[in-house]
Steps between C-alpha positions, in 0.01 A plus 500: 500500500354772280215540758753532790690768308176687437412492869853621601472781252152591623636499854788737421278732297233508764750549781662788318164668424392464858821633641448809279145556612399340822147642460428268200380217713271377221806416286595222740146366523478481112847340487410230745171427319683461164798304626323291762452191282862510405626555854306197614743289288805620683656392824425697810863613516476634139174686570658658810782624279255663258288665775811601681607725209191721556495798723278508808183682417374616836651717771370445849173683589351468847151552373547219250642266761209585729265404221627146525545488883145607576357232265690195616275410804190510283678299230592220740152508660335454162734225396525296814204547743275198519698281272526124563824385673650367183558849383612667827690217669659333203864566424755415240675222694755479785610836649261701281223740605123474475273795440436500877879528565529785251233702673672435829821622352343816386370562847845460652626759244233750606602456866878493481625615156365793302397772743754413770770540230349827377526640851858370533604692187322819610628494856844342461604501137789263431616514864271208593462196273153351463410216722519164311169384356396144583352375178374182661347637824153429376561126510538526883239772569179407323473140412161447679323825416220497242590667168207744536669634822830542317332696223331726753827549683681585179244749394501669847878520516524641148242766576694597807840513322368703209339742739832534686681548171257776395547676839873530422419743228807387299653758266697435183831555681415243756477228238881530454582450855702199570511203735700178532376157425682224692571300179461750220677801640391859434143537371271803454153563635354502150659155439350365818161630409519367139605166643195494721275529199690245293515262797118498489496428134767228540279312745187553282700332230610226741145441608379444146786262435446294820124478448545388134745237609215321679353411155830436321390138421127567465545729192653202305664596169396862536789540738718576198309828449473606860804716576426520871567132530853537369601818692821434691732725695252768594367589845635183662497496880 
């Protein structure tokens, strides 16, 4: 109990400090490093409460988002190309995705989600809701294609989309323009673009988890120390 009170106190103190000075990002990194061993003893719900007390550190920056978006194709290529099927075709059980499925999902997003929705916001604002996004379309569209083709297709589509985004020459005021999501309601262009980057990171996270799952038994007792084997509730299909 004393340890838990210490963590809670650290969380409140750090949250207050960060709220007063959002530029002090190193404060959060130091706090996480010091409190990490104690946080590991708490339930996920309790850890979420502590982190939830902290202010967000980063406002949206198009340049920063592009730094992620431009790297994702190379990241996937380096991670997946040429791997044995156990790593690219294995999943986590019934109704779950393999690495192959995840790449296919990212391709569908490049074709039907991000840039089409950018254009809807710029051309129609809230007057026209976004078209619904089929998160499972890849299961019907690319089951027989080689993974190497999917990686090439994703890289090509991402290059084309980022070139189209650059050509729009978005200004700061454009980022506040609003559209309407069919389920979430009103959203801004900056939120859409931020989500594009975090969507990439979500599925990189998912790829690591799905691939690690293939050796969940092979690692034996070390499973206790391998957090990726115990990660639940994140980036599920």
